[in-house]
C-alpha positions in Angstrom: -8.6 5.1 30.6 -11.7 4.0 28.5 -11.9 0.1 29.3 -11.2 -2.1 25.6 -13.8 -3.7 24.2 -14.3 -6.8 22.2 -14.5 -4.5 18.3 -11.6 -3.3 17.1 -11.9 0.9 16.7 -9.8 2.5 13.9 -8.2 5.1 12.9 -8.0 5.1 9.0 -4.5 7.5 8.1 -5.0 8.3 3.5 -8.6 7.8 3.5 -9.4 9.8 1.2 -7.9 7.6 -1.0 -9.1 5.4 -3.7 -7.3 2.2 -1.1 -8.1 4.0 1.9 -11.8 4.1 0.9 -12.3 0.5 -0.3 -11.0 -0.4 3.5 -13.6 2.4 5.2 -16.3 0.4 3.7 -14.7 -3.1 4.0 -14.7 -2.5 7.6 -17.4 -0.8 8.4 -20.0 -3.2 7.2 -17.7 -5.2 9.4 -20.0 -4.4 12.5 -19.6 -7.9 14.5 -15.8 -7.3 14.6 -15.0 -3.7 14.5 -16.6 -0.5 16.4 -15.5 3.2 15.5 -14.1 4.5 12.9 -11.1 7.3 12.2 -10.8 9.0 8.8 -7.8 10.7 8.3 -6.9 13.1 5.5 -5.9 16.4 4.5 -9.4 17.8 2.2 -10.4 20.6 5.3 -14.1 18.9 4.9 -15.7 15.6 5.2 -15.9 14.4 1.2 -19.4 13.6 0.1 -18.6 9.8 0.0 -18.4 9.8 3.7 -22.0 10.7 4.7 -23.9 7.0 4.1 -22.1 6.3 7.6 -23.6 7.1 10.5 -22.0 9.2 13.0 -22.2 6.7 15.9 -19.6 4.4 14.4 -17.8 7.4 12.0 -15.9 10.2 11.8 -13.8 11.8 9.4 -10.9 15.0 10.1 -8.8 17.1 8.9 -4.8 16.2 9.9 -1.6 16.4 8.2 0.8 14.4 9.6 3.2 16.6 9.0 2.7 18.8 11.1 3.0 17.7 14.9 0.9 19.9 16.8 -1.9 18.9 15.0 -0.9 15.5 15.2 -0.9 15.5 18.6 -4.3 17.7 19.1 -5.9 15.2 18.1 -4.0 12.4 19.6 -5.2 14.2 22.8 -8.2 15.5 21.7 -11.5 13.9 23.3 -12.5 12.7 20.9 -10.3 10.4 20.1 -9.9 9.3 23.3 -14.0 8.9 23.2 -13.8 6.2 19.5 -11.3 4.2 22.0 -8.9 3.8 19.0 -6.5 0.5 19.3 -5.5 0.0 15.9 -3.8 2.2 13.4 -3.8 1.6 9.5 -1.7 3.6 7.2 -2.4 4.7 3.8 -0.8 8.1 4.0 1.6 7.4 1.0 2.1 9.3 -2.6 1.0 7.2 -4.9 2.0 9.7 -7.6 6.2 8.6 -8.6 6.5 12.1 -10.2 5.4 14.7 -7.5 8.3 16.5 -6.8 11.3 14.6 -4.9 10.8 17.1 -1.5 6.8 16.5 -0.8 6.3 12.6 -2.2 9.8 12.0 0.9 8.5 13.8 3.6 4.9 12.1 3.2 6.2 9.1 1.8 9.1 8.5 5.2 8.7 11.2 7.5 4.8 11.5 7.6 4.8 7.5 8.6 8.0 8.0 11.8 5.4 10.7 12.8 2.3 8.6 12.8 4.8 5.5 14.0 6.8 7.1 16.7 2.8 9.2 18.1 1.0 5.0 18.0 4.4 4.2 20.2 4.1 6.5 23.0 0.6 6.6 23.4 -0.8 3.9 25.6 -4.3 2.5 24.1 -3.3 1.9 20.8 -2.0 -2.1 20.6 -1.9 -2.2 16.4 -0.1 -0.8 13.9 -1.3 -1.7 10.1 1.2 -0.5 7.4 0.4 -1.1 4.1 3.8 -1.7 1.9 4.3 -2.9 -1.4 6.5 -5.0 -3.6 8.7 -2.9 -5.1 11.0 -2.8 -1.6 12.4 -5.9 -3.4 15.5 -5.8 -5.1 14.9 -7.8 -8.7 18.5 -9.7 -9.8 18.8 -11.7 -12.6 19.4 -15.0 -10.1 16.6 -14.1 -8.1 15.0 -17.5 -6.1 11.7 -18.2 -8.4 10.0 -16.7 -5.0 11.0 -14.2 -3.1 10.0 -14.5 1.2 9.9 -11.8 3.3 13.6 -12.0 4.1 14.4 -11.5 0.7 17.2 -8.2 -0.4 15.5 -4.3 -0.5 16.6 -2.9 -3.4 19.2 -0.2 -1.2 20.9 -0.4 -5.1 22.5 3.5 -5.6 20.6 4.6 -8.3 17.4 3.4 -7.1 14.3 5.9 -8.3 13.7 8.0 -5.4 10.2 7.0 -4.8 11.6 3.0 -4.6 13.6 4.6 -2.0 10.5 6.0 -0.1 8.7 2.4 -0.1 12.5 1.0 1.2 12.8 3.7 4.0 9.3 3.6 5.0 9.1 0.2 5.5 11.9 0.1 7.0 11.0 2.4 9.9 8.0 -0.2 10.9 10.5 -3.2 10.6 12.7 -1.4 13.4 9.4 -1.3 15.8 8.9 -5.0 15.3 10.0 -4.9 19.0 8.2 -2.8 20.3 6.7 -4.1 24.0 3.3 -3.0 23.4 2.4 -2.1 19.7 1.7 -5.0 17.2 2.8 -3.8 14.6 2.2 -4.9 11.4 3.8 -4.9 7.4 2.2 -6.2 4.6 4.0 -6.5 1.1 1.2 -6.8 -1.1 2.0 -7.5 -5.5 1.2 -5.5 -8.3 -2.4 -4.0 -7.6 -4.0 -3.4 -9.8 -8.1 -2.5 -9.7 -9.7 1.1 -11.3 -8.3 4.4 -10.2 -5.8 2.6 -8.2 -2.5 4.9 -8.7 0.0 2.5 -9.3 3.3 1.3 -11.7 1.9 -2.1 -12.7 -1.5 -1.0 -12.9 -1.0 2.1 -15.1 1.3 0.4 -17.5 -1.3 -2.4 -18.2 -3.6 0.8 -18.8 -1.2 2.4 -21.5 -2.9 1.9 -24.7 0.7 0.7 -25.6 2.6 -1.6 -23.6 6.3 -1.7 -24.5 8.5 -4.5 -23.7 12.0 -5.1 -23.2 13.0 -7.3 -26.3 14.2 -11.1 -25.1 12.3 -10.3 -21.5 8.5 -11.7 -20.8 8.7 -11.6 -17.0 6.5 -14.3 -14.9 3.8 -11.5 -12.7 1.9 -11.7 -9.8 -1.0 -9.4 -10.1 -3.7 -9.2 -7.1 -7.1 -7.7 -7.0 -7.9 -4.6 -4.6 -10.5 -6.5 -3.3 -8.3 -9.6 -1.5 -5.9 -6.5 -0.8 -8.8 -5.7 1.5 -9.0 -8.4 2.8 -5.9 -8.8 3.8 -5.7 -5.4 6.0 -8.8 -6.7 8.3 -7.2 -10.5 8.4 -4.3 -8.0 10.1 -6.3 -5.8 11.4 -8.4 -8.7 13.7 -5.1 -11.2 14.8 -3.1 -10.7 17.2 0.0 -10.8 14.7 3.2 -8.8 14.5 5.7 -9.1 11.6 5.7 -8.8 7.9 3.6 -10.2 5.2 4.0 -10.6 1.3 0.6 -10.6 -0.3 -0.4 -12.1 -3.1 -3.1 -12.3 -5.3 -5.0 -15.5 -7.3 -3.2 -15.1 -11.0 0.8 -15.1 -12.1 1.4 -15.4 -15.8 4.1 -13.6 -18.3 3.4 -10.2 -18.4 2.8 -10.3 -21.9 -0.3 -12.8 -21.1 -1.6 -10.1 -18.5 -1.3 -7.5 -21.3 -3.4 -9.7 -23.7 -5.8 -10.0 -21.0 -5.9 -6.1 -20.8 -7.3 -6.2 -24.1 -3.7 -3.9 -24.8 -0.9 -3.9 -27.5 2.3 -4.5 -26.6 5.4 -4.0 -28.8 9.1 -5.0 -28.1 12.0 -2.5 -27.9 15.4 -2.3 -27.3 16.5 -1.6 -23.8 17.8 1.8 -24.4 14.6 2.2 -26.7 12.0 1.9 -23.9 12.4 5.3 -21.4 12.4 8.0 -24.5 9.5 5.8 -26.3 7.8 6.0 -22.4 8.9 9.6 -22.2 6.5 10.1 -26.0 3.7 8.2 -24.8 3.4 10.7 -21.7 3.4 14.0 -23.3 1.2 12.2 -25.9 -1.1 11.4 -22.8 -1.1 7.9 -24.2 -0.1 6.8 -20.9 0.5 7.4 -16.6 3.2 4.7 -16.4 6.7 6.4 -15.8 9.2 3.2 -17.3 12.2 5.1 -15.4 10.4 4.3 -11.9 11.6 0.7 -11.4 13.0 -0.8 -15.0 13.7 -4.5 -13.9 10.0 -4.9 -12.8 9.5 -5.4 -17.0 12.9 -7.3 -17.2 13.5 -10.0 -14.5 10.6 -12.1 -12.5 9.2 -11.1 -9.8 7.0 -14.0 -7.7 6.6 -13.6 -4.0 6.1 -15.7 -1.1 2.7 -16.2 0.6 3.1 -18.1 2.9 3.5 -16.8 5.9 0.2 -15.3 5.4 -1.3 -17.9 5.0 0.3 -19.4 7.7 -0.4 -16.9 10.0 -2.2 -14.3 9.0 -5.3 -16.8 7.6 -4.9 -14.5 4.2 -5.6 -16.8 1.0 -6.3 -14.8 -2.6 -10.4 -14.9 -3.7 -10.4 -13.0 -6.3 -9.8 -13.2 -9.9 -8.3 -9.4 -11.5 -10.3 -7.9 -13.9 -9.4 -5.7 -16.3 
């Protein structure tokens, strides 16, 4: 087995996603701490935006993580051994809540399990980093002001399947926290906003009209994608394991973020929210789906980021931009 180097050699699953592309760029230019980057995704050909990277430090490989033979062949391949991969960053997650339930569940849950188990049985891999979300927390009217990493997760029976996938994948990673060799890190960022990011809060604030439930104006914390990148880099480089909330700089009422985004808000009775949103989507006025997490637009969800600050050394530095 090759001797480990002082630099981390990282495999990034889901490298062609918006966040994946940014992570590749961040880690590639961090050449003091990162050696080889192996990017994997479903696309059969290397995307053009990876052409600028030196093949001595970067390689792209087509991989369907749901096919055990493809996954095994990659991990046993000569190119994998030569790259001396010691860290796996798992970003292969279907963010489209409107995708078919079976297809979405397979990638989000079964794919995460397959990648995690393969890392656990591969001796050279020392760390597995999973990007989870604040969506895993259960929101209730009387939640504490700040939710820490021990707060209740959303196991409610009527929870949308996309949220259930989030929780299931998160729990699979948590179940491996006591692995004797593999350091498992779960990052739970707050509402991510950024260009082309297909996540509920970003889609909501990109809508031409932002409907709010009459009588509710929850407090929200948003995070810029650049800060998400910083948290990932901290998780890769620090000798840590565990679950970490990742917070952004800005906290404000939802109505204030709507104003800052230059959108128009309207207040509707709760029973009218879903029909109004369905009409918006049919007319192509939004990609946001109000049925995914209705509690998000009624009850505040503010995360306690102290653990990430103390252990990961992470603090937000970027203001959100719309």
